[in-house]
C-alpha positions as CSV (number, residue, x, y, z in Angstrom):
1,M,22.7,96.0,32.5
2,K,20.2,94.3,30.1
3,M,20.5,94.9,26.4
4,Y,17.8,94.5,23.7
5,L,18.7,94.8,20.0
6,D,16.5,95.0,17.0
7,T,18.2,95.1,13.6
8,S,15.2,93.9,11.5
9,A,14.6,97.3,9.9
10,P,16.8,100.2,8.6
11,E,16.4,101.9,12.0
12,T,18.3,100.0,14.6
13,I,16.7,99.9,18.1
14,L,19.0,99.4,21.1
15,K,17.7,99.3,24.7
16,L,19.9,99.4,27.7
17,D,17.8,98.7,30.7
18,D,15.0,101.2,30.5
19,K,16.6,103.6,28.0
20,E,15.9,103.3,24.3
21,Y,18.0,104.5,21.4
22,R,17.1,104.5,17.7
23,E,19.7,105.0,15.0
24,P,19.3,104.8,11.2
25,L,22.4,102.7,10.7
26,K,20.9,101.1,7.5
27,N,23.8,99.9,5.3
28,D,26.4,100.9,7.9
29,L,25.2,98.5,10.6
30,A,28.2,96.2,10.4
31,E,30.7,99.0,10.5
32,K,29.1,101.4,13.0
33,F,27.0,99.3,15.5
34,L,29.8,98.4,18.0
35,E,30.9,102.0,18.2
36,F,27.3,103.1,18.6
37,L,26.8,100.5,21.4
38,R,30.1,101.6,23.1
39,D,29.1,105.2,23.0
40,K,25.6,104.5,24.5
41,L,27.2,102.4,27.2
42,A,29.6,105.2,28.0
43,E,26.7,107.7,28.2
44,N,25.4,105.5,31.0
45,H,28.9,105.2,32.6
46,K,29.0,101.5,31.7
47,T,31.3,99.2,29.5
48,F,30.7,96.0,27.7
49,S,31.5,94.0,30.8
50,D,28.5,95.6,32.6
51,L,26.1,93.8,30.2
52,T,24.3,91.0,32.1
53,E,22.0,89.6,29.4
54,I,21.0,90.2,25.8
55,T,17.6,89.9,24.0
56,F,17.5,89.9,20.3
57,M,14.5,90.6,18.0
58,S,15.3,87.6,15.7
59,G,12.8,88.4,13.0
60,P,11.2,88.5,10.6
61,G,12.8,91.4,8.9
62,S,15.8,92.5,6.8
63,F,17.9,89.5,5.8
64,T,21.2,91.4,6.1
65,G,20.2,93.3,9.2
66,L,19.2,90.1,11.0
67,R,22.3,88.3,10.0
68,I,24.6,91.1,11.2
69,G,22.5,91.5,14.4
70,A,22.6,87.8,15.2
71,S,26.4,87.7,14.6
72,I,26.8,90.6,17.0
73,V,24.6,89.2,19.8
74,N,26.0,85.7,19.5
75,T,29.6,87.0,19.8
76,L,28.8,89.3,22.7
77,S,27.0,86.6,24.6
78,H,29.8,84.1,24.0
79,E,32.7,86.4,24.8
80,L,31.0,88.1,27.9
81,N,29.5,84.7,29.0
82,I,26.0,86.2,29.5
83,P,22.6,84.7,28.6
84,L,21.0,85.3,25.2
85,Y,17.3,85.4,24.6
86,D,15.1,85.8,21.6
87,H,12.2,88.4,21.6
88,H,9.8,85.6,22.8
89,G,11.9,85.1,26.0
90,K,13.4,81.8,24.9
91,K,17.0,81.3,26.0
92,H,19.5,80.3,23.3
93,Q,23.1,79.1,23.2
94,I,23.3,80.8,19.8
95,I,20.5,82.6,18.0
96,L,19.5,82.1,14.4
97,P,17.6,84.8,12.5
98,D,14.0,84.1,11.5
99,Y,13.7,85.7,8.0
100,G,10.0,84.9,7.8
101,R,10.3,83.2,4.4
102,G,12.8,81.3,2.3
103,A,15.7,82.9,0.6
104,N,15.1,84.6,-2.8
105,I,18.0,83.3,-4.8
106,S,18.0,84.3,-8.5
107,Q,19.3,82.1,-11.2
108,P,22.8,82.9,-12.6
109,K,22.7,85.0,-15.7
110,K,25.2,82.9,-17.6
């Protein structure tokens, strides 16, 4: 089963083969995504071990959403020993988020 994940916006997009799921996980992405994925796999009578490849929308987009999404897909790809692709179709060993611009780091107040 092919998985596609987009965490670049407040609404997470998950595709499992030809089925698309949208969930407004927003600030709960880190805590709730794996449960969401497990539940959607179960709806299709599948488990994590049925995943055969992962495609990740690597950016640009939300800094935190992309970091969490990249961590998830990198871990799943490594642990399940399945290929990982960016949204351009390029295969990666690990995928790094593309934030679209440099970090906006503010100066310390003291």
